[in-house]
C-alpha positions in Angstrom: -38.4 2.7 13.3 -37.2 4.2 16.6 -35.5 1.3 18.4 -32.5 0.7 16.1 -30.1 -2.0 16.8 -27.3 0.6 16.6 -28.6 2.6 19.6 -26.3 2.3 22.6 -29.0 0.8 24.7 -30.0 -1.8 22.2 -26.4 -2.7 21.4 -25.5 -3.2 25.1 -28.7 -5.2 25.7 -28.1 -7.5 22.7 -24.5 -8.1 23.7 -25.5 -8.9 27.3 -28.4 -11.1 26.3 -26.1 -13.2 24.1 -23.2 -13.2 26.5 -20.9 -11.6 23.9 -17.6 -10.0 24.9 -16.2 -8.0 22.0 -12.6 -9.0 21.1 -9.8 -6.5 20.4 -8.0 -9.3 18.5 -10.7 -9.2 15.9 -11.0 -5.4 15.8 -14.6 -5.5 17.0 -15.8 -1.9 17.6 -19.4 -1.3 16.9 -20.8 2.0 15.7 -23.5 3.0 18.2 -24.6 6.2 16.5 -27.6 5.7 14.3 -27.3 9.1 12.6 -23.8 8.4 11.5 -24.8 5.0 10.1 -27.7 6.7 8.2 -25.2 9.3 6.9 -22.9 6.5 5.7 -25.7 4.8 3.8 -26.8 8.0 2.2 -23.2 8.9 1.2 -22.8 5.4 -0.4 -25.6 6.2 -3.0 -27.2 2.8 -2.3 -30.6 2.3 -4.1 -33.1 -0.4 -4.4 -31.2 -1.7 -7.5 -28.0 -2.4 -5.5 -26.9 -5.7 -4.0 -24.5 -4.5 -1.3 -21.6 -6.4 0.4 -21.0 -5.7 4.1 -17.9 -7.1 5.9 -18.0 -7.5 9.7 -21.7 -7.2 10.1 -21.6 -7.8 13.8 -25.1 -7.8 15.3 -26.6 -6.0 12.3 -26.3 -2.3 13.2 -25.4 -1.1 9.7 -27.2 -4.0 8.0 -30.5 -2.8 9.4 -30.2 0.6 7.8 -28.6 -0.7 4.5 -31.6 -3.1 4.1 -34.0 -0.2 4.0 -32.2 1.3 1.0 -30.8 -1.7 -0.9 -32.3 -4.5 -3.0 -30.2 -7.1 -1.0 -27.4 -7.1 1.6 -24.8 -9.9 1.7 -23.0 -10.0 5.0 -19.8 -11.7 6.1 -19.1 -12.3 9.8 -16.5 -14.5 11.3 -17.8 -14.6 14.9 -20.3 -17.4 15.5 -21.8 -15.7 18.5 -22.4 -12.5 16.6 -24.0 -14.4 13.7 -26.4 -16.0 16.2 -27.3 -12.6 17.6 -27.6 -11.2 14.1 -30.1 -13.9 13.1 -32.1 -13.4 16.2 -32.2 -9.6 15.7 -33.7 -10.2 12.2 -36.2 -12.7 13.5 -37.7 -10.1 15.9 -40.9 -8.2 14.7 -39.0 -5.1 13.5 -36.0 -6.9 12.0 -38.2 -9.5 10.2 -39.4 -6.7 7.9 -35.9 -6.9 6.2 -35.1 -10.6 6.7 -35.7 -11.6 3.1 -33.3 -8.9 1.9 -30.4 -10.1 4.0 -28.0 -13.0 3.7 -25.3 -13.7 6.3 -22.3 -15.9 5.7 -20.3 -17.1 8.7 -16.7 -17.1 7.5 -13.4 -15.2 7.5 -13.7 -12.4 4.9 -10.0 -12.7 4.1 -10.6 -16.3 2.9 -13.8 -15.6 1.0 -13.8 -16.1 -2.7 -15.5 -12.8 -3.7 -15.3 -13.6 -7.4 -17.5 -16.6 -6.9 -19.8 -14.7 -4.5 -20.1 -12.0 -7.2 -21.1 -14.6 -9.8 -23.9 -15.6 -7.6 -25.1 -12.2 -6.5 -23.9 -9.5 -8.9 -22.5 -7.3 -6.1 -22.5 -3.5 -6.9 -21.3 -1.8 -3.8 -19.4 -2.5 -0.5 -20.5 -0.6 2.6 -18.8 -1.6 5.8 -17.5 -0.7 9.2 -14.3 -2.7 8.6 -12.8 -4.7 11.5 -9.6 -2.9 12.3 -7.5 -6.1 12.0 -8.3 -6.7 8.3 -9.0 -3.2 6.9 -5.7 -2.7 5.1 -5.3 -6.1 3.3 -9.1 -6.3 2.7 -9.2 -3.2 0.6 -6.6 -4.7 -1.8 -8.3 -8.1 -1.8 -11.8 -6.7 -2.7 -10.4 -4.3 -5.4 -8.6 -7.2 -7.1 -11.5 -9.7 -6.8 -14.4 -7.2 -7.4 -13.1 -4.8 -10.0 -16.6 -3.8 -11.3 -18.0 -2.2 -8.2 -19.7 1.2 -8.3 -18.0 2.2 -5.1 -17.1 1.3 -1.5 -18.0 3.3 1.6 -15.6 2.2 4.3 -15.3 3.2 8.0 -11.6 2.7 8.7 -9.0 3.9 11.1 -7.5 7.2 10.3 -3.9 6.0 9.9 -4.9 3.6 7.1 -6.7 6.4 5.3 -3.5 8.5 5.6 -1.5 5.7 4.1 -3.9 5.4 1.2 -3.7 9.2 0.5 0.0 9.6 1.0 2.2 11.1 -1.7 5.8 10.3 -2.8 8.1 11.4 -0.1 5.5 11.3 2.7 6.0 9.4 5.9 3.4 6.7 5.1 4.1 6.3 1.4 4.7 2.6 0.7 4.2 -0.3 -1.7 0.7 -0.7 -0.2 -0.2 2.9 -1.1 1.1 2.5 -4.7 -0.8 -0.8 -5.2 -4.0 0.6 -3.8 -3.9 3.7 -5.9 -3.3 1.7 -9.0 -6.6 0.0 -8.3 -8.8 2.9 -7.1 -9.2 6.6 -6.1 -9.7 7.4 -2.4 -11.4 10.3 -0.7 -12.2 11.0 3.0 -15.8 12.0 3.4 -16.0 12.7 7.1 -14.6 11.8 10.5 -16.2 9.6 13.0 -15.5 10.5 16.7 -14.3 7.7 19.0 -17.3 8.1 21.2 -19.5 6.8 18.4 -18.1 3.3 18.9 -18.4 0.6 21.5 -16.0 -0.2 23.0 -14.3 3.2 22.5 -11.2 2.6 20.3 -7.8 4.1 20.9 -7.6 5.5 17.4 -9.6 7.9 15.3 -11.8 6.7 12.4 -13.0 8.2 9.1 -15.5 7.3 6.4 -13.7 6.9 3.1 -15.1 6.6 -0.4 -13.3 4.2 -2.8 -13.9 4.4 -6.5 -12.4 1.5 -8.4 -10.4 2.3 -11.6 -10.9 0.4 -14.8 -7.5 -1.2 -15.0 -8.4 -3.0 -18.3 -7.6 0.4 -19.9 -4.1 0.4 -18.4 -1.1 -0.7 -20.4 -0.3 -3.2 -17.6 -3.8 -4.6 -17.6 -5.3 -7.4 -15.3 -3.1 -10.1 -16.9 0.1 -8.6 -15.5 -1.3 -7.2 -12.3 0.4 -9.9 -10.1 3.8 -9.2 -11.7 3.3 -5.4 -11.3 2.5 -5.7 -7.7 5.5 -8.0 -7.1 7.7 -5.5 -8.8 6.4 -2.6 -6.6 7.2 -4.7 -3.5 10.7 -5.4 -4.8 11.2 -1.7 -5.2 10.4 -1.1 -1.5 12.5 -3.9 -0.1 15.0 -1.4 1.2 12.9 1.7 1.6 15.8 4.0 2.6 18.3 2.7 0.0 18.6 3.4 -3.7 15.9 1.8 -5.8 18.5 0.2 -8.0 19.9 -1.6 -4.9 16.4 -2.9 -4.0 15.9 -4.2 -7.5 19.4 -5.8 -7.5 18.6 -7.7 -4.2 15.3 -8.8 -5.6 16.5 -10.0 -9.0 19.6 -11.7 -7.6 17.4 -13.8 -5.4 15.6 -15.1 -8.5 18.6 -16.1 -10.5 19.7 -19.7 -9.8 23.0 -19.8 -11.7 26.1 -17.7 -12.1 25.3 -17.2 -15.8 21.9 -15.8 -15.0 23.5 -13.4 -12.5 25.9 -12.2 -15.2 22.9 -11.6 -17.4 21.4 -9.4 -14.7 24.7 -7.4 -14.2 24.7 -6.7 -18.0 21.1 -5.4 -17.7 21.6 -3.3 -14.6 23.0 -0.5 -16.8 19.8 -0.7 -18.9 17.7 -0.2 -15.8 19.7 2.9 -14.9 19.0 4.1 -18.4 15.3 3.5 -18.0 15.4 5.5 -14.8 17.0 8.3 -16.7 14.3 7.8 -19.3 11.6 8.8 -16.8 13.6 11.7 -15.6 15.1 10.0 -12.5 18.7 9.5 -11.5 20.3 6.3 -10.5 20.3 7.5 -6.8 16.5 7.7 -6.6 14.6 5.8 -3.8 11.3 4.0 -4.3 9.6 6.4 -1.8 10.2 9.3 -4.3 8.6 7.6 -7.3 5.0 8.3 -8.3 2.5 5.6 -9.4 3.0 6.7 -13.0 6.8 6.4 -12.6 6.4 2.8 -11.3 4.1 2.0 -14.3 6.6 3.3 -16.8 9.5 1.6 -15.2 7.7 -1.7 -14.9 6.7 -1.7 -18.5 10.3 -1.0 -19.5 11.9 -3.6 -17.3 9.2 -6.2 -18.2 10.3 -5.9 -21.8 14.0 -6.9 -21.0 14.6 -10.6 -21.9 16.0 -12.7 -19.1 14.7 -10.6 -16.2 11.9 -12.6 -14.5 9.2 -10.7 -12.6 7.3 -13.5 -10.9 3.6 -13.4 -10.4 
């Protein structure tokens, strides 16, 4: 197949034919380098046994190449005009070869019930050029709703990759980083030059591999995941202040009576002791705690009667 959808000439022709203007508000930047797209599919490890999820399928640039390797490709696209162009592309003589292997769903991926979708399709991988607007929250959403994936191969903006790979004390270290790394391991495979996109974005991109962790083996487990994530967010409420002060502000907000507040004050010393128990002083800030520190601290605090950690 020589005339790929992803070639610059084909992409521009399809957009013009369908009167499509790509919207920055939706983070619509199409990869127009077929060799890069083939490299992504190869790196994903996709085989004819895989049912692959693609988010932001656009006009089908990546879909076309994925369909050559996968058993089936389930695509989510929010833009109706792009969906129409997508369907037309896979009705053409060349695209029709893969039409039976492709399903496109016209909806917002951030509102999609992926657990239900998985029940219907047994999804095994995610391979996507993620729309810039949803990339960060989508990674958390998919990891919590599809924990059994083999892997994800995501083209994302470099700054999000840096956030995901940041370490305690780094500039980008945050509650988002801690939560994501509890759910998965992250690795940058290669960079994608700006010139490989249309329109050319103002930021650099990378292809990142995401390997989900088996959180059922964690002491926290799936049943307390929501509480653990809330706890992490509480810890980062005041990023530049002592962690104990962030927790104090968060817990005080949850206590409705003076007696409950007194209960908290009594337990504050216990929390300081727990910090000492993981080798940290009372002056520590959240940005200097590792994922393992947060896990240990959460499990200790969770066991204190009278301290609610809401889901």
